[in-house]
N, C-alpha and C positions, 0 to 999 in steps of 0.2 A: 430516428431510432428504428424505423420499421425496415428491416432487412430480411423479409420473408424469402426473397429469392435466393439469398445466400444459404438460409437454413434449409430451403428446398433442395439446393444442391448438395448439402451434406446428407439430407435424407434419402436422396435418389441414388446416390452412388452405391454400387454393389458392395455388399459387406463380405469381407474375406472370412474364410472358414475359421472356426475357433482354433487357436493354437494349443497344441498339446504340451508346449514347453513353457507355458506361462509361469508356472511355479519356479522353474529353473532360472528365470530371468531376475527373480527377487534377489537383491543383494543387501548385505548388512554392513559393508565396509565403505560406504560413502563417507566423505569428509563432512563431519557435522558442523564444521565452522565456515563452509564455503558453498555458495549457491550461484548458479549462473542464470541471469535473467535473459529471456529470449524476446518476450513481448509483454505488453500490459495494456489494460483498458480499464476505465473507471467511469461511473455515472454519479454526478454530484448535482447540487442545486445549480451550480454554474453551467452545467451541461456535460457532454461526453468529452472524456479525455482519452486520447490515443496517440499513437506515434505521429509526431509532427503537428499535434494540435492540443493546445491548452486554451480553454475559453477565457473570457474576460470575467473579472470578479462579479459574483452575484450580490446584489443588494438585499439585505435581510428584509423580510416583510412581517407585519404584525400577525401573530397567530390568531386564528378565530376561536381557538379552544384553550390556549395555554395562557395563564396569567401568573404574575409574580406575587409575592407575599403582600405587596401594596395594592393588589387588585388590578393593576394595569396589564395590558396584553403584552406578551413577550415578543421580542424580535426573534425570527427563526429563518433557517435556510431550508426550504423544502424542495425536494426533487419533483419536478413537473413531469407530466406525461408518463406516470407509472400505471401500467394496466392493472386495474383493480381485479383481485381474484375472489371468487366465492368459495370460502373455506371455513365454514362456521366451526368445524372441529378444531382446526388450528387456532382460530381466534379465541376459543375457550381455553387453550393450553397455557398461554403466556401472554402477558399484555402487549408485547410488541412482536410476537412471532409472526403474525400475518403481514405486517409491514416489512419485516426482514425478508420474508419469503417473496413478497411482491417485488422488492428491489432485486433480489437474485434472479427471478424469472425475467425481469425487464432487461437485464444485462446478459442473459444466458446466451443468446444468439452471437453476440460479439465475442463472448468467452469461448464458445465452441469453434468459432472461425479461426481462432489462434491456433488450434490443433493442426491446421493445414501445414504449419511450419515444421512439424514433426517428420523425422525420417520415416520411410515406408515401413509400416507394421511395427513401429516403436510402441512400447507399452507405457502407460502413464497412470499415475494415481490422481484422484481428485481429493483435495483437502479443503474443507469448509471451515472457516473461523468465524464465529459470531458469539454474542453474549447469551444465546439461548441456553437455558438450563433444563427445561422440560424434555425428558426423553421421548415423549410422544411427539412433541413439536419437532425435534431433531429428526426423528424417524420419518415424519411427513416430508420435511424439506429434502432429506437425502433420497427418499423414494421418488420424489418428483424429478430430481436431478438424474437419477438412474434411468428413469423412464424417458427423459429427453435424450440422453446419450444413446439409449437402446434404439432410437429411431435414426441413428446416424451410422456411418460406416466404422466409427470408432468404438462401437459396442464390444467387438471381440478383442480389443487391445486395452480395455479398461481394467486396471488392477484394483487396488483398494479404493473405497469410497468412504470417508469418515469425516466426523466433525471434531473440532478442537476448540477450546476456549481461546480467548486473546492471549497476549503476552509476546514473548520473544518469537519472532518468525522462525529463526533457525531451529528453536525447540519444537514449534508446532509442526514443522515440515520435515523433522527427522524421522527415521524409520525405527521400528521396534525390533524385537528379536525375530519376528517373521520376515523382516526385510522389506524392501520396497522397490518400486520401478524406477528406471532412470530419469523419468520426467514426471512433473507434478503440474497439475492445473489447480492453482491456488485461488479460491473465491472467499472474499471477506465482506461482510455487510453489518451495518448497524444503523439504527435510527434513534435519535434522542427526542423525537417529536411526540413525547408523551409526558404526562404529569410527573411520574416518578423520576424519570431521567432529567427532566427539566429542573425539578426541585434539587436533585443531587448536584447538577452543574451549577446551579445558583449557590449552593452551600460550599462547594469545593473550589469552583473556578471563578466566582464573582461575575456572573453573566452581565454582559453589556445591556444597558437599557436604551441606548440610542445607537444609531448606525455608526457614529464615529466615536462612541464611548469606549472606555477601557473595559475589557472583559471578553468572554466568549459566548457566542450565541448558539443555541441548539441547532444541530444539522443532521444530516444523514448522508450515507454514501454506500455504494457497493463497488468493489474493485476486484479484478482478476488478473493474475500473472501466470504466464507459462514459464516454467523454471525447469532447469536441468540440475539434478543432484550431481556433485563433483566426486570424482574418484581420486583416490591419493596418488595414483600413478600419473606420470606426465602426460598431459593432454596435447593433441595437436592444436594447431592454430584454429580458433573458433571465433565466430561472431558473438555478440552479446556482451554482457556486463557481469563481472564477478562481484558478489557481495559477501564479505566476510562478516563475522559477528560484530555487532555494534560495540563501539567503545563507550564505556559508562564511567562518569566521574561524579563522586558524591561530595558535597560541599555544604557550607552553612546556608541557611535560607536566604534566598534572594532578597526578600523584603527587609532583612536585617543588615544588609551591606550597601555601602555607597556604590555609585556607578563605576568608579575606578577599579574597585575591588572585584566587582562582577565582571567587568571586561577583561581584567588580567586573568581571572580564573578560566574564563572561556577561551581566551587567547592560548593559554597553556594547554588546554584541552585540544584545540585545533591543531596546535604544534605537534602534539603527540599523535593525533589521528591522521594528519596529512603532512608529513615532513616535506619541507622544500627540497628540491633537487640541488645537487652541488653547484650547478651554474647559477650565476647571478648577473642581472636581475632575472627573476622567473618570468615566464611567458604563460599566456592562457593555454597554449598547447601543451606545455610541460610542467608548469609549476603551480597552476591554479585550477580549481574545478570550473567546468564550463557552465555549470548550473547549480543553484543553491535552493534547497527546499527547507523552510522553517515551519515547525508545527504551530506555534501560538504567538505570533507577532502582536496580537491584540491584548495580551495580558500586561499589566502594569510593568513598565521598565524593560520589557523584552526587546522592543524595536531598537532602543538605544544600546542595549547590551550586545545584541547580535550584530547590528549594523556597524557599530564601532569596532568590534573585534574582528569581523570579516574584513572590513576595509583596511585595518592596520595590518592584518596578515597578508591580504592580497589587494594592494591598492588599484590594481587594474580591473577589479570586479565592480560592475554597475549593479547594485542591488535591485534597482527598478527593472532593468533589462534582463539581468541574469538570475533573479531571484523570485520566489513566490512563497507567500505565507498561506498555509492551508486554511487557517481560521478566517482569514480575510477573503479567500477565494470562494469558500463554500460552507463556512461555519464549522463547528467542532463535530467530527464524524465519529466519535466514540471509539469502539473497538475495531473499526475499519481504518484507523489512522495509519498503522503500519503499512498495509498494502497500498492504501491510497498514496502515501508518501513515496513509495517505490515507483508507483505508476507515474506520478508527477515529476520525479526525478529522471525517469526514463524517456518521457514523451518528447522533450526537445533535442535529444542527443543525436549526434551523427555517430557512426560506428567507432570513431577514434576519440570521442569525447568521454569525459568522466564527470560524475556529479557527486555532491555532497548534501547530506540530509542532516539537519541539526534539530535536536529536540530539547527545548527549554521550557516546556510546560510545567513540570514539577518544580516546586520550590527548592528542593535540595539535591537535584540531579541534573546533569547535563549528558546528552547522548548524541553520538553521530554514527551515521552509516556512510560508507563509501561505495559508490558504483564505479568500478574501474573497468575501462574499455579492455576487453580480452584482446582485441586486434592490436591495440597500442602496446599493450605489454608484451605480446609476442614480438612485435617488431623491435622493441627495446632489447629484448633477450637476444634475438637474432643479430642485432647490431653489435652488441657487446661480445658476442661469441664469434 
């Protein structure tokens, strides 16, 4: 994790003069339903996740401070090697503000390095999503980020720096009436390694009490993505992956239905989210996702529901080789879930691959996101024209 030499390189580069046209670059006409992912990185209990690298699953460990209602220690997924920060003011603001801040600071160098992919003098916004509610805590976190960016050559091309709550990423990353910059550095962090969140997870998610038991274990994560906001006009061929707004299907509670009914509902959802091409049989290159990310395989019945639906839809997919369950990899990451799932979907892809994210944690909702290869779509358009 120590990449001081890279950070020094960012720091030592000559900073360009402040641009007088910064305000004229803000636009309000971006497509709110489409984002282009350029790069992503995340830090979890399993380790660092980046392009070409997904670590092995992390085995949960007994917490030294968190216990369940029965008095036994809880199994948790804790990020190792987080540099502790001395910030008593922040610690007094909110019960997990300091931990969230430590996670963000630990990943910050890797996040800033991604900015090297931007075109020369391209302007960008920074958006932080976290569960923090205290205005003072949010101000401290944002001020620290601004200070770090001010020490790099990107200080003069930084647009807005703001905090958003969790929720739909497209809504969090949209621009307001004042407009926004073409690029966004999205940073999202959360930690459930505290008594309040652990109790809530037990109540709503039926926390697992053994390493192989059904349920979710408290975890934590910080993820960052470099994103381009899409314009409505036709784009030239670009690298990266386009992500449109997720498809959401509401249905009866999973616990009230048999396996066959759950599988059929999810299968219909997948058919709507990812229609098969006209040719048959489909191939991995054209008809199926190259990688599948699932949010909560450890909850009761989810592994059977997802596995059977995906295999029926795409028999050629190997869920062991081509799939990853977030909760099994690193525990439940709270409000960092969306950004982490996008990074996990992005990490193993080649430029022509696409990926599928499946959300089945809620009892009455199924949701999918598609990461579509921009290069592959451009080739298909060129071929048909």
